[in-house]
C-alpha positions as CSV (number, residue, x, y, z in Angstrom):
1,X,-4.0,-5.9,22.8
2,X,-1.4,-3.5,21.1
3,X,-2.6,-1.2,18.3
4,X,-0.9,-1.4,14.9
5,X,0.9,1.8,15.5
6,X,2.7,0.1,18.3
7,X,4.2,-2.2,15.6
8,X,5.1,0.6,13.1
9,X,8.7,1.7,12.7
10,X,8.1,4.2,10.1
11,X,5.0,5.8,8.4
12,X,4.5,8.6,5.8
13,X,1.9,9.5,3.4
14,X,3.2,6.9,0.8
15,X,3.8,3.8,3.0
16,X,4.1,2.3,6.4
17,X,6.9,0.0,7.5
18,X,6.2,-2.4,10.3
19,X,9.0,-3.6,12.8
20,X,8.9,-7.1,11.3
21,X,9.9,-5.6,7.9
22,X,6.4,-5.5,6.3
23,X,5.7,-2.7,3.9
24,X,2.4,-1.6,3.4
25,X,1.7,1.0,0.7
26,X,-1.3,3.4,1.0
27,X,-2.2,3.0,-2.6
28,X,-1.8,0.1,-4.9
29,X,0.6,-0.1,-7.8
30,X,-1.4,-1.2,-10.8
31,X,0.4,-2.7,-13.8
32,X,-0.8,-3.4,-17.4
33,X,1.1,-5.3,-20.0
34,X,2.4,-3.5,-23.2
35,X,-0.2,-3.1,-26.0
36,X,-0.3,-1.7,-29.5
37,X,-2.6,1.2,-30.1
38,X,-4.7,0.3,-33.3
39,X,-5.8,3.9,-33.7
40,X,-2.6,5.6,-34.0
41,X,-0.5,2.7,-35.1
42,X,1.9,3.0,-32.2
43,X,3.7,-0.2,-30.9
44,X,4.7,-0.9,-27.4
45,X,7.0,-3.6,-25.7
46,X,9.2,-4.1,-22.5
47,X,12.8,-4.8,-22.7
48,X,15.4,-5.6,-20.0
49,X,17.9,-3.0,-19.8
50,X,20.1,-4.4,-16.9
51,X,19.9,-8.0,-16.0
52,X,21.9,-7.6,-13.1
53,X,19.4,-5.5,-11.3
54,X,16.3,-6.4,-13.4
55,X,15.8,-2.8,-14.5
56,X,13.7,-2.7,-17.6
57,X,12.2,-0.1,-19.9
58,X,8.8,0.1,-21.8
59,X,9.3,1.2,-25.4
60,X,7.0,3.2,-27.4
61,X,7.2,3.4,-31.3
62,X,4.9,5.7,-33.0
63,X,3.6,4.8,-36.6
64,X,6.5,4.7,-38.9
65,X,5.6,7.0,-41.8
66,X,9.0,7.1,-43.5
67,X,11.3,3.8,-42.8
68,X,14.4,5.9,-43.9
69,X,13.9,9.0,-41.8
70,X,15.1,8.5,-37.9
71,X,13.1,10.5,-35.2
72,X,14.1,11.8,-31.8
73,X,14.0,9.9,-28.5
74,X,12.2,10.9,-25.3
75,X,13.7,9.2,-22.2
76,X,10.9,9.4,-19.4
77,X,11.2,8.7,-15.7
78,X,7.8,8.4,-13.9
79,X,7.0,10.0,-10.5
80,X,5.3,8.6,-7.4
81,X,7.2,9.7,-4.2
82,X,10.0,7.2,-5.3
83,X,7.8,4.5,-3.7
84,X,4.9,3.7,-6.0
85,X,3.9,3.9,-9.7
86,X,5.6,2.2,-12.5
87,X,6.3,2.6,-16.2
88,X,3.8,-0.2,-16.4
89,X,1.1,1.8,-14.5
90,X,-2.0,2.6,-16.6
91,X,-1.5,6.3,-16.2
92,X,2.1,6.4,-17.0
93,X,1.5,4.1,-19.9
94,X,-1.4,6.2,-21.4
95,X,0.8,9.5,-21.1
96,X,3.7,7.8,-22.9
97,X,1.5,6.7,-25.8
98,X,0.0,10.1,-26.2
99,X,3.5,11.7,-26.0
100,X,5.2,9.4,-28.4
101,X,2.4,9.3,-31.0
102,X,1.6,13.1,-31.1
103,X,5.2,14.2,-30.8
104,X,6.6,11.5,-33.1
105,X,9.3,10.4,-30.8
106,X,10.4,7.2,-29.7
107,X,9.4,6.8,-25.9
108,X,11.7,5.0,-23.4
109,X,9.9,4.8,-19.9
110,X,12.0,3.6,-17.1
111,X,11.0,1.0,-14.5
112,X,13.2,1.7,-11.6
113,X,13.3,-0.2,-8.1
114,X,11.1,1.7,-5.4
115,X,11.7,2.6,-1.9
116,X,11.5,1.4,0.9
117,X,12.4,-1.9,-0.1
118,X,15.2,-0.4,-2.3
119,X,16.3,2.8,-0.5
120,X,17.7,5.7,-2.4
121,X,20.0,5.8,-4.4
122,X,18.5,2.8,-6.2
123,X,16.3,4.8,-8.3
124,X,18.8,7.0,-9.4
125,X,21.4,4.3,-10.3
126,X,18.7,2.3,-12.0
127,X,17.8,5.3,-14.2
128,X,21.4,6.0,-15.1
129,X,21.9,2.4,-16.0
130,X,18.8,2.6,-18.3
131,X,20.0,5.9,-19.8
132,X,23.4,4.0,-20.5
133,X,21.6,1.3,-22.1
134,X,19.9,3.9,-24.6
135,X,23.4,5.4,-25.1
136,X,24.8,1.9,-26.3
137,X,22.8,2.1,-29.4
138,X,24.4,5.3,-30.5
139,X,26.6,3.5,-33.2
140,X,23.4,1.6,-34.3
141,X,24.6,-1.7,-33.0
142,X,23.1,-1.8,-29.5
143,X,20.9,-4.7,-28.3
144,X,17.4,-3.3,-29.2
145,X,16.5,-3.1,-33.0
146,X,13.9,-0.4,-32.6
147,X,16.6,2.0,-31.2
148,X,19.1,0.8,-33.8
149,X,16.8,1.3,-36.8
150,X,14.6,4.4,-35.9
151,X,16.8,6.8,-34.0
152,X,20.3,8.4,-34.2
153,X,20.4,9.5,-30.7
154,X,21.5,12.9,-32.0
155,X,18.1,14.3,-30.5
156,X,17.5,12.9,-27.1
157,X,15.0,14.7,-24.6
158,X,15.0,13.7,-20.8
159,X,11.7,14.3,-19.0
160,X,10.1,13.3,-15.6
161,X,7.1,14.1,-13.4
162,X,7.3,14.6,-9.7
163,X,10.1,12.3,-8.2
164,X,10.9,11.3,-11.8
165,X,11.8,15.0,-12.3
166,X,14.1,14.8,-9.6
167,X,15.9,11.9,-11.0
168,X,16.0,13.3,-14.3
169,X,17.7,16.4,-12.9
170,X,20.4,14.3,-11.2
171,X,20.9,12.3,-14.7
172,X,21.4,15.3,-16.6
173,X,23.9,16.9,-14.0
174,X,25.7,13.3,-14.0
175,X,25.8,13.3,-17.8
176,X,27.1,16.8,-18.0
177,X,29.9,16.0,-15.6
178,X,31.1,12.6,-16.9
179,X,29.3,12.5,-20.2
180,X,27.6,9.8,-22.4
181,X,29.6,9.3,-25.7
182,X,27.8,9.8,-28.9
183,X,24.7,11.1,-27.4
184,X,23.3,14.8,-28.1
185,X,21.0,16.3,-25.6
186,X,18.2,18.2,-27.2
187,X,16.1,19.0,-24.1
188,X,15.1,18.6,-20.6
189,X,11.6,19.2,-19.0
190,X,10.0,18.6,-15.5
191,X,7.1,18.9,-13.6
192,X,7.5,18.4,-10.0
193,X,7.1,19.4,-6.3
194,X,10.3,17.0,-5.5
195,X,12.6,19.8,-6.8
196,X,11.4,22.4,-4.3
197,X,14.2,22.0,-1.8
198,X,16.9,22.7,-4.5
199,X,14.7,25.5,-5.9
200,X,14.3,27.2,-2.5
201,X,18.2,27.1,-2.0
202,X,18.7,28.5,-5.4
203,X,15.9,31.2,-5.4
204,X,16.0,32.0,-1.6
205,X,12.3,31.2,-1.6
206,X,10.5,30.4,1.6
207,X,7.9,28.2,0.1
208,X,7.7,26.4,-3.3
209,X,4.4,24.4,-3.6
210,X,4.8,23.3,-7.2
211,X,7.1,23.9,-10.1
212,X,6.8,23.4,-14.0
213,X,10.1,24.0,-16.1
214,X,11.4,23.2,-19.7
215,X,14.7,23.8,-21.1
216,X,15.7,23.3,-24.5
217,X,19.4,22.8,-25.3
218,X,20.7,24.5,-28.5
């Protein structure tokens, strides 16, 4: 009898692909529904940003202290080797709740399609579609009432961890080259190993194990 390895066409530390097309991830993708935080007053909900591809976002609205004053927006892209995790994962959901409530920002966490079922560049295209969806609220007449009412999009921060940092870097590069009308970028932050290849090219380093960075745009 042949071993499982004989039927494997690709294997990495994130997943295994069998010759019949079956994908086996080495860790599960746990998901939880949106839930309001009674302690902080934060509210949360899921919204479809692109009906064509099913790309959605999880929104986080901190307790509204002043209904007239609008607050900044944090656009967040989760990590996971491009192949696991989700904006609906318990860890990502908890992190965004903390960020939104403590920093007093509206959080927009992207659910992009994962590899290997959806090969790259699907994750980049989905995140760009979600960012364009956010930008559609710049005039206050977009499809999502929370974004119309509580932010001007004149202070937008883009952030990501691991693979999400790689994607956020690509989004900011694309936005800088072709632009998103009426959106003013205030900052970009990342925490990742996935940018190591680019940093090695820029810095001439032979080994980059991890990277943490933050750039504030004045």
